[in-house]
N, C-alpha and C positions, 0 to 999 in steps of 0.2 A: 188774666195774663194775656199779653199781646204776643202774637206769633208773626215773625217775618218769614215770608216764603218768597225766594227770589232765584232767578237763574242769571248767570253771568257769562258774557261772551267778550272775546277780543273784538276790536273794530278794524276791519280791513280798509274801509273807505271813509275818511273823515269829512268828505265833501258834504255829507248829510247834515253837518252842523254849521255849514256856511250860512251866514245871515241869521242864525239863531242866537239870541242873546243868552249868554251864559252867566252863571253866578260863581264868584270866587269863593272857594272854601278853604279854610285853614282848620285843621283838626289835630288833636293830640290825645294820647291815651294816658290815663292815670293808673290803669291796671291792664296788663297784657297777659294775664294768666290764661292758659288754654281753655279753662272751663268757664271763664267769664271775662268780659272786658268792660271797661268804663271809659267812655270817650266824651270829650268836650269838642264841640264843633261851632265855629263861627262861619255862617253862611250869609254873606252880604251884611245886612243890618240885624239879622236874627242870630240867636245862639241857643244851643241845646246841650244837655247832658244826656247821654244814652248809655244804658246798661244792656249788654247782650250776653246771652248764655252760650253754651257750647253748641256748635252746629251738629245736626243729626248726621247719620252715616252717609246719606246721599249728598250732603253738603247743600241742601236746598232750604232748610228751615231751622229756626232757633228762636228762643224767647228774646223779646226786645221790648224795652221800656224807654221812652223818650220824653223829656220834659224841657220846656223853655226855661232859660235862665237869662239874667241881665247880660247884655253884650259886654259890658265893662268887666263883669266877673269872668266871662269866658276868656277875654283878652288876658286878664291877670293869670288865670289858671294855665293858659297856653304858654305864656311867657315865663312863668315861675315854676310850675309843677309838672308839666307833661313830659313824658319820655321824648327823647330826641332820636331821630329828626321828626319834625312835624310833617304831617301829610298836607301837601299843597296841591290843589287841583281846581279846575274849572268844570262845573257841571252844566250840561245842556240837556234839556228835556225835549224829546222828539217823539211824535206820534207815528207809529207804524203798526199795521195789522190790527188796528182797533185798540192798541195798548200804548201806554206812555213808557218810553224807554229813557233811562237816565244814562247819559254818556259822560264819563269822567275822563278828562284830559289832564294827566298828572304833570306836575312841574317839580322843580327842585331835584332831589336825589332820585325821584321816580320819573323824571322826564323821559318821554318816549313811550310810556305805557298809556294805552287808551282802552278803556273797558266800558262795556254797556251792560246795564242791569235792567231786568224787568221784574216787577213784583207781581205775584200771582195770588189769586184767592185760595188755591189749593195746590198740593204737590203734583197731582195728576192732571192739572189744568192744561189743556191743549192751547198752543199758540204758534204763530208763524214767525220764523226767524227771518228778519229782513236781509236783503241781499248785501247790505253794507256790513253785516256782522260776519265774523270769522269763527274760529274754533270756540267751542264752549269750554269754559274754565270753572264752572260752578263748583265742582268738588275739589279743585286744586287749591290747597291752603296758601300757596305762594301769592295768590291774588287777593287774599283778604287784606284789607287796609291795615289791620292790626299787625299783620306779619310784615308788611312793607316798612314798618318802623325798624325792626331788627334786621331785615334782609331787603334793603332797598333795591329797586329794579336796576339801578346803575351797576350793582355788584353781581348781577346774574351772569353766568358764563355764556 
């Protein structure tokens, strides 16, 4: 079994991604059940199907299984079968404090939202939070991509 352990933060200073090449991501969900989600993602020329389990109580880890699929299949699934709206974002990878951070700049119905994630080898792993990061939102389900489908950022009060 694969386990995803990550921490998630809002981004206060997006200048950290200036000059960094990003990758366009389009993703949609086939299952948005709270106990499991099934996602199809097109990231540039690559595509994947990902199955995720329920997040633990601290919001830091969950089961995750990811498999490559043909990009044409991903496009068809996203266009024909996925829940709406799709998640649209550009992902930037930035090194900070000896770790790779993934910064997602959302578009479409989630425009204005910028979130950084860092994957860790263990839940108790120590790491430095970069100065460009803001509040931690790891345990806040509003920031889970799967929840942004039913409750897009543009609709938040």
